[in-house]
Structure formats: C-alpha cells, structure tokens
matplotlib code that plots the C-alpha trace (Angstrom):
import matplotlib.pyplot as plt

x = [56.5, 58.5, 56.7, 60.2, 57.8, 55.7, 58.2, 60.5, 63.7, 67.1, 69.9, 71.3, 67.6, 67.1, 63.7, 63.2, 61.8, 61.4, 61.2, 60.2, 62.8, 59.9, 62.5, 63.0, 59.8, 58.2, 54.8, 54.5, 52.4, 54.4, 55.2, 51.3, 50.7, 53.0, 52.2, 49.4, 49.4, 52.4, 52.8, 50.1, 50.3, 48.9, 47.1, 50.3, 51.1, 53.8, 53.9, 54.3, 54.8, 51.8, 52.0, 50.6, 47.1, 47.1, 48.0, 49.9, 53.2, 54.1, 57.0, 60.3, 62.3, 59.4, 59.3, 57.6, 57.8, 58.3, 55.7, 57.0, 54.8, 55.1, 58.5, 59.1, 56.1, 58.3, 62.0, 60.5, 58.6, 62.4, 64.0, 61.3, 61.0, 61.6, 62.9, 64.9, 63.6, 62.4, 65.2, 64.5, 67.4, 68.0, 66.0, 69.1, 71.8, 70.0, 72.2, 70.2, 69.7, 67.7, 67.4, 69.9, 72.1, 72.2, 75.5]
y = [-73.5, -76.4, -78.5, -80.4, -83.7, -83.7, -83.3, -86.3, -86.4, -87.3, -89.8, -87.3, -86.8, -83.5, -82.0, -82.1, -80.1, -80.9, -78.3, -78.9, -78.0, -76.8, -76.6, -79.8, -81.8, -83.7, -83.6, -87.6, -87.0, -89.9, -87.2, -86.7, -90.5, -91.3, -88.4, -86.2, -84.5, -83.0, -82.9, -81.6, -80.9, -77.4, -76.4, -75.7, -79.8, -79.3, -80.3, -78.1, -78.6, -77.9, -76.0, -77.8, -76.0, -77.7, -74.3, -75.0, -73.2, -72.1, -69.4, -70.9, -72.7, -73.1, -75.4, -77.5, -79.6, -83.2, -84.9, -87.7, -90.4, -89.4, -89.4, -92.9, -91.4, -88.4, -90.2, -92.9, -89.9, -88.5, -91.7, -92.6, -89.3, -89.4, -85.7, -85.6, -82.7, -83.0, -82.4, -83.0, -81.5, -81.3, -77.4, -77.1, -76.8, -77.5, -79.9, -82.7, -85.8, -87.2, -86.2, -85.7, -83.5, -85.8, -86.9]
z = [-9.1, -7.8, -5.2, -4.3, -2.5, -5.7, -8.4, -10.3, -9.2, -11.0, -10.1, -7.0, -5.7, -7.1, -8.7, -12.3, -14.8, -18.4, -21.9, -25.5, -28.4, -31.0, -33.6, -33.5, -32.9, -35.6, -34.0, -33.5, -30.5, -29.0, -25.7, -25.2, -25.4, -22.6, -20.5, -21.5, -18.1, -18.6, -22.9, -25.2, -29.2, -30.3, -32.9, -35.1, -34.8, -32.4, -28.8, -25.7, -22.0, -19.4, -16.4, -13.1, -13.9, -17.4, -19.7, -22.4, -22.3, -25.5, -24.7, -26.6, -23.8, -21.1, -18.5, -16.0, -13.3, -13.6, -11.3, -9.5, -10.6, -14.0, -14.1, -15.9, -18.6, -19.4, -19.5, -21.7, -23.9, -24.1, -24.8, -27.9, -29.2, -33.0, -33.1, -30.1, -28.6, -25.4, -22.1, -18.9, -16.4, -12.8, -11.6, -9.6, -12.0, -15.5, -16.1, -18.8, -17.5, -19.7, -23.6, -26.5, -24.4, -21.4, -20.3]

ax = plt.figure().add_subplot(projection="3d")
ax.plot(x, y, z, "-o")
ax.set_aspect("equal")
plt.show()
C-alpha cells in the first residue's frame, strides 16, 4: 500500500516505487549499503526490495514504495548499481524515472 504523503515523488510529484531485476543483479550489495531500509541481500546472494513492514519481497518484479526521506539513497543506488538492475518508476503509469530504462 502506497501512502502518498510518505512516498518519494518523481519529477512530476507522483509517488514512486522501486523493484530489482534479479536476473541482472550482481550481488554487490551497494543498494543495501545506500538504503538498507529498502534493499536487502538474501541468502542466494541477490538483492531484493523490502516491504514497509521490513519483509523481503522475493516474487519476481515485486515493488515497494520509495519513502520520501530515502529517495536520494534509492536513486543513488540505481545510479551506482553495477548490474543496472534497480528500476524506480512512477506508480501512476509505471514509467521508469530512474534506472537503466529511464528516458
């Protein structure tokens, strides 16, 4: 569930969500270093997003809201990820605003 006043917002002010493509994840853990509240490495060595309840979301394509206080850390994670596997997109239309497929 996205709480709009607590979620990070994109260039147009829309709430954002993030997901990781585990097929491209290199397991470097940079994302978990930048934003441990959002990302975590599992025992398989790959990174996953976490729910607002700190639950690891292991389903392929699982998304979680980007908390506004962590927006910069999540964006930096996407920029620094060696696997280019972190995707940040608008909730309203699923357009990627940060990550490898951002326009």
